[in-house]
C-alpha positions in Angstrom: 96.9 77.0 84.7 96.1 79.1 81.6 99.1 79.5 79.2 99.3 83.0 77.7 101.7 83.9 74.9 104.6 86.1 76.0 103.8 88.7 73.3 100.3 89.1 74.6 101.6 89.6 78.1 104.1 92.2 76.8 101.3 94.0 75.0 99.1 94.1 78.1 102.0 95.4 80.2 102.8 98.1 77.7 99.1 99.2 77.6 98.8 99.2 81.4 102.0 101.2 81.9 100.9 103.7 79.3 97.5 104.1 80.9 99.0 104.5 84.3 101.5 107.1 83.0 98.6 109.3 81.8 97.2 109.7 85.3 99.7 112.0 87.1 100.1 115.5 85.8 103.0 116.8 87.9 106.1 115.5 89.5 104.6 116.0 92.9 101.7 113.7 92.0 104.2 111.1 90.9 106.0 111.5 94.3 102.7 110.9 96.1 101.9 107.8 94.0 105.4 106.4 94.6 105.0 107.0 98.3 101.6 105.4 98.5 102.7 102.4 96.4 105.7 102.0 98.8 103.3 101.9 101.8 101.2 99.3 99.9 104.2 97.1 99.2 105.3 97.4 102.8 101.9 96.4 104.0 101.7 93.4 101.7 105.3 92.3 102.7 104.3 92.4 106.4 100.6 91.4 106.2 100.8 88.5 103.8 103.3 86.4 105.9 101.2 87.1 109.0 98.1 86.0 107.2 99.8 82.8 106.1 101.0 82.0 109.6 97.5 82.5 111.0 96.2 80.2 108.3 98.7 77.5 109.1 98.0 77.8 112.9 94.3 77.4 112.3 94.9 74.3 110.1 97.1 72.8 112.8 94.5 73.5 115.5 91.8 71.8 113.4 94.1 68.9 112.5 94.0 69.5 108.8 97.7 69.3 108.2 98.8 67.8 104.9 
């Protein structure tokens, strides 16, 4: 795993947040972004565990358990 200094990560995060903050022009746009990101987070929270369960079941069927 690559080690990255904390100050570099903080700089990247600040630049990313600043760049994202420039995109919406009105509060309504921010509301839509928040709503869509909420749907994305919900989809990931539901879909990722299901994907992992399917992966584990296929490994068990193939006999590749570790």
